[in-house]
C-alpha positions in Angstrom: 16.6 69.6 -2.5 17.6 66.2 -3.9 15.0 63.4 -3.9 16.2 60.0 -4.9 13.8 57.3 -6.2 12.6 54.6 -3.9 14.8 51.6 -4.1 12.2 48.8 -4.4 14.7 46.2 -5.4 16.6 46.6 -2.1 13.4 46.2 -0.1 12.4 43.1 -2.2 15.8 41.5 -1.5 15.3 42.0 2.2 12.0 40.3 2.2 13.3 37.5 0.0 16.3 36.8 2.3 14.0 36.8 5.4 11.7 34.3 3.7 14.6 32.0 2.8 15.7 32.1 6.5 12.3 31.1 7.7 12.0 28.2 5.2 15.4 27.0 6.3 14.5 27.2 10.0 11.3 25.2 9.5 12.9 22.5 7.4 15.5 21.7 10.1 12.8 20.5 12.4 11.5 17.8 10.1 12.6 14.4 11.2 13.1 11.2 9.2 10.3 8.7 8.7 10.5 5.6 10.9 8.8 2.3 10.6 8.5 -0.2 13.4 7.2 -3.8 12.8 5.6 -5.5 15.8 6.6 -9.0 16.9 3.3 -10.4 15.5 4.2 -8.8 12.2 7.6 -10.4 12.1 6.1 -13.8 12.9 3.5 -13.4 10.2 6.1 -12.5 7.6 7.9 -15.7 8.5 4.8 -17.7 7.5 4.6 -15.8 4.2 8.1 -16.9 3.3 7.6 -20.6 4.1 7.1 -22.7 0.9 4.0 -24.8 1.4 4.2 -27.7 -1.0 0.7 -29.0 -1.4 0.2 -31.8 -3.9 -3.2 -31.4 -5.5 -2.3 -33.1 -8.7 -4.5 -36.2 -8.1 -7.6 -34.0 -7.4 -6.9 -31.8 -10.4 -6.6 -34.8 -12.7 -9.8 -36.2 -11.3 -11.7 -33.0 -12.0 -10.2 -32.8 -15.5 -11.4 -36.3 -16.2 -14.9 -35.5 -14.9 -15.1 -32.3 -17.0 -14.0 -34.2 -20.2 -16.5 -37.0 -19.6 -19.3 -34.6 -18.8 -19.9 -36.0 -15.4 -18.8 -33.0 -13.4 -21.7 -31.3 -11.7 -21.7 -28.1 -9.6 -23.9 -27.8 -6.6 -25.5 -24.3 -7.2 -26.6 -23.9 -3.6 -23.1 -24.6 -2.3 -21.6 -22.2 -4.8 -24.1 -19.5 -3.8 -23.5 -20.0 -0.1 -19.7 -19.7 -0.7 -20.2 -16.5 -2.6 -22.3 -15.0 0.2 -19.8 -16.1 2.9 -17.0 -14.4 1.0 -19.0 -11.2 0.6 -19.7 -11.2 4.4 -16.1 -11.8 5.2 -15.0 -8.9 2.9 -12.9 -10.9 0.5 
């Protein structure tokens, strides 16, 4: 009577090759990501690219002069109201 040992390496190879086939089969079903931008989104992006040239230099110089002269006063109630409005709007 001749008893050979169990060939565990052969069994392990069979399981490994079956696992690789399953992984390959599942990966073939994965599609590529796709992004679609709505018409509104395209229109909004055009506004972002437009260069708005607003000249505030006169107002800036006026504020600088008031600060240097010590005549610039801040309305605390108006500032507080603006802060609360920004918090409510989620900015």
